[in-house]
C-alpha positions in Angstrom: -3.7 -6.4 -28.6 -1.8 -7.8 -31.4 1.1 -9.7 -30.8 3.2 -11.1 -33.6 3.5 -15.0 -32.9 7.2 -15.6 -34.3 8.3 -12.4 -32.3 6.7 -14.0 -29.1 8.2 -17.2 -29.6 11.8 -15.6 -30.1 10.8 -13.8 -26.7 10.1 -17.1 -25.0 13.3 -18.8 -26.2 15.2 -15.7 -25.0 13.4 -15.5 -21.7 14.1 -19.4 -21.0 17.6 -19.1 -22.0 18.0 -16.1 -19.5 16.0 -17.9 -16.7 18.2 -21.0 -17.1 21.3 -18.9 -17.1 20.5 -17.1 -13.9 18.4 -19.5 -12.2 21.2 -21.0 -10.4 21.3 -18.3 -7.8 18.9 -15.4 -9.0 15.7 -17.0 -9.2 16.1 -19.3 -5.8 17.7 -15.7 -4.0 14.5 -13.7 -5.2 12.1 -16.4 -4.1 13.8 -16.7 -1.0 13.2 -13.0 -0.2 9.7 -13.1 -1.3 9.1 -15.6 1.3 11.0 -13.9 4.1 8.9 -10.9 3.2 5.7 -12.6 3.3 6.1 -14.5 6.8 7.5 -10.8 8.0 4.5 -9.0 7.1 2.3 -11.9 8.3 4.1 -11.3 11.7 3.7 -7.6 11.4 0.0 -8.0 10.8 -0.6 -10.6 13.7 1.1 -8.0 16.0 -0.7 -5.0 14.9 -3.8 -7.1 15.1 -3.2 -8.4 18.6 -2.0 -5.1 20.0 -5.0 -3.4 18.6 -6.8 -6.0 20.3 -5.4 -5.3 23.7 -5.8 -1.8 23.4 -9.7 -2.2 22.6 -9.9 -4.6 25.8 -8.3 -2.6 28.1 -10.1 0.5 29.4 -7.6 2.5 31.3 -8.2 6.3 31.7 -5.8 9.1 32.6 -3.8 11.1 33.7 -1.3 10.0 31.3 2.6 11.2 31.3 2.6 14.1 28.8 5.8 12.9 27.1 4.5 9.4 26.3 2.1 7.9 24.0 -1.2 7.7 26.0 -2.2 3.9 26.4 -5.5 2.6 24.5 -5.1 5.9 22.2 -4.2 5.9 18.7 -2.6 8.6 16.6 -4.7 10.6 14.0 -2.4 12.6 11.4 -3.7 16.5 11.3 -2.6 19.6 9.8 -3.2 23.0 10.4 -2.0 26.4 8.5 -2.5 30.1 9.3 -5.3 31.9 8.2 -2.9 34.4 5.9 -0.1 32.4 4.4 2.8 35.0 3.0 5.5 33.9 0.6 8.9 34.6 2.1 11.4 35.9 -0.6 15.0 36.4 -0.1 17.3 39.1 -0.5 20.0 37.6 -2.6 20.4 37.0 -6.3 18.6 35.4 -7.7 15.6 35.6 -5.3 14.5 32.6 -3.6 10.8 32.1 -2.6 9.3 30.3 0.4 5.8 29.3 0.3 4.6 28.2 3.9 2.3 25.2 3.6 1.0 23.8 6.6 2.0 22.1 10.0 1.3 18.7 10.9 1.0 16.9 13.9 -0.6 13.7 15.6 -4.2 13.7 17.3 -4.5 11.2 20.0 -8.0 9.8 20.3 -9.1 6.8 22.3 -8.8 3.8 20.2 -12.8 2.9 21.2 -13.8 6.4 19.5 -14.9 6.5 15.8 -11.6 8.0 14.6 -9.5 5.4 16.7 -11.4 2.6 15.3 -11.1 3.8 11.6 -7.3 4.6 12.2 -6.9 0.7 13.3 -9.2 -0.4 10.5 -6.7 1.6 7.9 -3.8 -0.3 9.4 -5.1 -3.6 9.2 -6.2 -3.0 5.5 -2.8 -1.8 4.4 -1.2 -4.8 6.3 -3.5 -7.4 5.0 -3.1 -6.1 1.3 0.9 -6.3 1.9 0.6 -9.7 3.3 -1.8 -10.8 0.5 0.5 -9.6 -2.2 3.3 -11.1 -0.7 1.6 -14.6 -0.4 0.6 -14.1 -4.1 3.9 -13.4 -5.2 5.1 -16.5 -3.6 2.6 -18.6 -5.1 3.9 -17.3 -8.4 7.4 -18.2 -7.7 6.6 -21.6 -6.5 4.8 -22.5 -9.6 6.7 -20.8 -12.6 8.5 -23.0 -14.6 11.4 -22.5 -17.1 10.4 -24.8 -19.8 6.7 -23.3 -19.5 6.7 -20.0 -18.1 3.4 -19.0 -19.0 0.5 -20.4 -16.9 -3.2 -19.8 -16.4 -2.7 -19.7 -12.7 -0.2 -17.2 -12.6 -2.3 -15.0 -15.0 -5.3 -15.2 -12.5 -2.9 -14.4 -9.4 -1.4 -11.4 -11.3 -5.3 -10.2 -11.9 -6.1 -10.6 -8.2 -2.9 -8.7 -7.4 -4.1 -5.8 -9.6 -7.7 -5.8 -8.4 -6.2 -6.1 -4.4 -4.5 -2.9 -5.0 -7.5 -1.1 -6.8 -9.7 -2.5 -3.9 -7.4 -1.0 -0.9 -7.2 2.3 -2.8 -11.1 2.4 -2.8 -11.6 1.4 0.7 -8.8 3.6 1.9 -10.6 6.5 0.3 -13.9 5.6 2.1 -12.4 5.2 5.3 -10.6 8.4 5.1 -13.5 10.5 4.2 -15.6 8.9 7.0 -12.6 9.6 9.3 -12.4 13.2 8.0 -16.1 13.6 9.0 -16.0 12.0 12.3 -13.1 13.7 13.5 -14.4 17.1 12.8 -16.3 17.2 16.4 -12.8 16.7 18.2 -11.6 19.8 16.6 -14.2 22.1 18.4 -12.3 21.2 21.6 -9.0 22.5 20.2 -7.9 26.1 19.9 -5.0 27.2 17.8 -3.4 30.6 17.5 -3.9 33.0 14.7 -7.1 31.7 13.9 -5.6 28.6 12.2 -7.6 25.7 10.8 -7.2 22.3 11.6 -8.4 19.2 10.0 -7.3 15.7 9.2 -4.2 15.2 7.1 -5.9 13.0 4.5 -3.6 11.8 1.7 -5.1 9.5 -0.9 -1.7 7.8 -2.1 -3.3 4.0 -2.6 -1.4 1.9 -5.1 -4.2 2.3 -7.9 -1.8 2.9 -10.6 0.2 -0.4 -9.7 -3.0 -2.2 -9.6 -4.0 -0.8 -13.4 -0.4 -1.8 -14.5 -1.0 -5.3 -13.0 -4.2 -5.9 -14.7 -2.8 -4.8 -18.2 0.3 -7.2 -17.5 -2.6 -9.9 -16.9 -3.9 -9.4 -20.4 -0.5 -9.4 -22.1 0.4 -12.4 -19.8 -3.0 -14.1 -20.9 -2.3 -13.6 -24.6 1.3 -15.0 -24.3 -0.5 -18.1 -22.7 -2.8 -18.2 -25.7 0.1 -18.4 -28.0 2.3 -20.7 -26.1 -0.6 -23.2 -26.5 -0.7 -22.7 -30.2 3.0 -23.2 -30.5 2.7 -26.6 -28.6 -0.3 -27.7 -30.6 1.6 -27.0 -33.8 4.9 -29.1 -32.8 
């Protein structure tokens, strides 16, 4: 990627001026919010892991109240749809079309079952990723300097964040695939009306795109470091 040196130096001067102008309240505010979110996510991660651990240690059995979540059970998102979906057309002008898709629900499974363990692991993976991401952001805000905004440590942390999101997407996709296979035997005990088909409601919505953007940003940032060093050597 070619970056004009003069344009980059102009950008550095504008960035430094902007940071100096707004650093008296904007930068400390954002830095404080990142720290708060980091400790918040860390607390949520610890509580979730502790709750899951307690469920694993306890071995209570039914009967359970029907209007409450069963203790030591976890929820698996499921979806089902009738065998023949028909589009509904309104009689007004212009006509409107409603296409039924699927119904969703939560299948309660024991946490000590394969689907239960997989759902708990999915939750931990998401929370660990979020906590790690805020930790890296916190380190970036703590190390950034107005006079020298481009640093190798920051570039490494941005790269780590990119690979972190890509890794989260890959791990979640693998876990959800295994979850889909491990949950199929449970559906043999469930009968739905109208011969509806039941399956795990899997959505591959990992932050892979954000990971690619961060990796590209890290490359641009690395180029900025090189130009900044060249500028310092020529002064």
